Steps between C-alpha positions, in 0.01 A plus 500: 500500500492241222238228484778243454656602833163475673444159347834363629525687831157430643505122460857490624418704814199279568713188458746606772227598749460145645875493576479840668223375726676170565828657608363786711617461861748226408870509600768468232873466573697622201869418475686711241842392386767771523560436128159649427597829659844493337318455162303823556163336574437674832286782365245281328510247784414771750210614283361150472533427872332831581215409265466156658494649849238754393274208410510373855794261504726502805861502371824396663791585273836326548787625285814315407841665450729235355640708208514819706715331768723353232545845347602641837743208547659561159541870583697397808705242310341216696378178339149370557502154656218243495446142618190286482335786304540737797733798542790470748471828681828614650551845659550673166198328343288595804598867460420482129159335574409772751590775252310331218192443720498864609529628147229265371261583780545867416432437130194287567343748742566780248330300225186458709498869591461631147162645403544712192184582301437282189697209645369171650607626844291817483273531801647197671607498864723202574643485846806276506607379846800289576655390828663226696232237428748212447690323776795303363760241594837414332526240229814386676740244355359270234715222343809675635402838355471791748220730374600770754231777498256316277185406686169325494160621616433396861172681560265742322322778695151404369301730734721798400463434126122443531454823696689688228288345228185577695618863504478494122877513442719287283767311696849520352755241609872490422680162512643577846424357837622567851583274790383566858850639566463750215731326255408554135474206257485506122202291381374402160198670350353162412518364855364820657207512259422131550526520880278806515236347266491187716487691829218727371329210323490734203263439213782528240878496494627658177857505377597751226809336363757469221326183370170490310368205702529119496493338160311179422835334444752680722852511365389492137515815279208736469268405212135475403511138605654590838298794632474628856286274720255762624356281777700238691319298770696467820544125471640538146731780618634279782567217257679737259723633781611150581637466149688830494857570628533732801460863396820705494380815323171675431475372139493139621155349470494390865610843639156664538301182463632359831365805685163476323467136601607577859238778531221291346573203732479742798156637407551770234253386235653667198859597420620660176820535300474797260745665258583862589609551138132508393344836576190463717575135593332545842179637352488234229541222754253631758223645281506292178353147490788318332774709667868466419795332664442195715256462789561219748165418656414287800202313360458202730505173310179390672328812364629531141620183332460264211208254529505123530246221474368563852390850398262395222184503712581847633567637152172353372308656791661839436442521124155334486294821565695683225442214259129505578463869421707471178808694617716187463492211255381181671777251587442145607653346812703267274641798313601681821654185646701452181618864505538552877875576468415790261306678778627757747282546808462720806374325812447597859431254779456224243241696295585590140376852418693577180639312202623517139640254248791540259499309171825548308542506124882479481511498117343849508691612814176583673251351746133533584390602845160345558244478780632799698256503791485669840229421756242781534583518871864586421470728199654852500781385731764454232484121481429503127819701450701262717388208286570692179853583616570135586363387161723757327798369696424141400479605136830687514665198660381299198676748273174634352457851359132561582181368656149541371140468625167451332226695680142615448438706816826601673682681218553823699666323794762355264546821301585683826772244563686534174308273257412632155233373262609280209328345202391134511756427229771584757421182693732199465364260238425230757293744708333656197357162405330479845365856493123507570354742247165506680649648822667784302772524761748786470868417467724698739878468497770611745868513409735374771 
């Protein structure tokens, strides 16, 4: 085995270990668009889900079947009909949906049953259990449109799903529900996944979709200046939804985002929109720090927010011990009062226990993150990463390409989170003139 492989594999494996520990015992609801299966992604998806489950994650898998139903309808010479972004399910469409669901369930169970040697599924035992876990009701007539056999989730059998997960099985749900009279209703994958995540109070709701995520400026073309917004706070996501037209098709920005917001508001802390086109998207989002796609996160405004003048005393009290031992450069009260709006803080019950400041250099399309501090009582709980992600989001919103830090003692923390060392000459001219040669601070840069 080559030394180069050892050099890259060992640090990588160690870097994912914290995420393995964090997610063990957690419940993830994964909604997979039928387009992913139609695109031939099922094999790798099954392998990744089996791997995730083997690391202790409890998985509920909800599959969609939009293209498969449409294919069945075309074969019967019947047109697909939609309104308000929802299928109108007549008798023919209901038959097609039942046929498509049966075929897909067979294919998914077969994919999880493979265990050939020298494949990722070798030695795996993945029990997949499905059942009548969803109670449904009809959509009815909306704005004069009769949705016939299309339905909405009325109730989720939470005890039944939890018992199945406790048994060590993966729960597989088709977008179908049944009324107390036994009538079948065609549901949407997105609503089933969202309703189940809320009912279970799942730790994550993940959509594998046709879209790569939510862009910083939705509606504008993909470009380096308009990348995917990897982390979207719930309040910002709600505001964005208010500016978007109602979603009619899956490629509309609001289509998956509305479900992410609904789940977060109902107690699911993190929801994700990932592209199925990228192989290993699930693994990259769950076990890599920066992830891919968009994560909507319920960070309460009273816990993670931008600072104001009333926070100056708390910031001073937090950073003073680190200034005294030389970890941070000393800052006067006047300086912090002047720059209060540059700070992002984490507080709980009125006590600030984390902060960082962002100083932009627009002419160089970069910004300095300074005074990143977490109270000793709260370290190792991920608060430093929360602040870093918010600082990165602020910098992206400003249209900047990178952020940088100057550090003397915490280099390894930043290197583990995507920063790379740069020469002092890399610094913007305005910052270079203020560089303290005596401190010999290292310059670390992270591309956004």
